[in-house]
N, C-alpha and C positions, 0 to 999 in steps of 0.2 A: 309757254308755263314758267314758273319760278325754277332757276337754276340751281336752289339749295334745297329743293323738295325732294324728300324720299319717301316710300310708301311701302305697307306690305302689300303683297299680292298672294291672290290665292291661284294655285296650278295644281294640276293633277300630274302633269308630265312635266320634267325638267330634263335638259342635258347636262350632263357633268364636264365641266371645262378646266379641272384642275384637281389636284391632289388636296384630301381635306386637311386644313391646318387645326390642330388640337392644341388645348389648353386653354389659360386665360389669354386672352386676345388683349394687346394694348396698340392703339393706333396703327391697325394692320389694314392695307387697301385690300387684302385678298387678293392679290395678282392683277389690281386693278379691275378687279370684275364689275359688273354693271347690278348683277344679281348674285345673292349670297344666300344660301340656304344655311341656316345656323339650327343646330341641335344641342340644347342643354345636357350636358353629361355629369352635372351636378346638380345640386338644389336651386333655389332661387338665385336668379341670375338677371342683372340689367345689362340690357344691351344697348350701347352707345354710338349715336353716329356722328363723325365731326367733319368739319372742312377745316384743317388746320387746329386751330385752337379753339375754334368756335363750335359749340354743341348743336347739332340741328335737330337732334330728335333722340329719345330714350323709349324704352319700353322693356317690358318685365318677362321673363320665361319663369311659371310659376316652381317648376319642379324637372328633375333628369327626365329627360324624352319629350319634352316641349321643343317646338320647332317653329321657326317664322322663317319666311324668305322675304329678303330686303332689297328693294331697288334702289340704288344709289349712282353717283357719278364716279367714275375710275378713281378720282383723286381723294374722294372721301374714305374716312378711314373709320374702322369698326374696332372697339374695346369690348369687354365683358368683364363683368365683376367676380364671375367664377370659369370653371371648366367647361368649355364646349367644343363641338365639332362645326367648324365652316368649311362651306364648300363653294367655289364660283360655278354658277349654272347658268344656263340659258333658257329660256322659256321654250317649251314644248309647243306644237301646235296640233 
């Protein structure tokens, strides 16, 4: 597959792999995580995934409490336009 591909995944169970990072994210690898659960803690929030300075994709969380789990490569970074809580997670089975 494409090494720059990231995607939203659905999962009912996940394994916490680190402490939540709270606030507005700026090019954060979230501990080099492959899967990151992000919950908006403020209103409308744009989430951006980058490889260096190259934007790989963006998605929108519409309101506080909206959440997404993103699969990414360890080196890829995540930024947010507003306050979020982001946690490295593993896929549960």
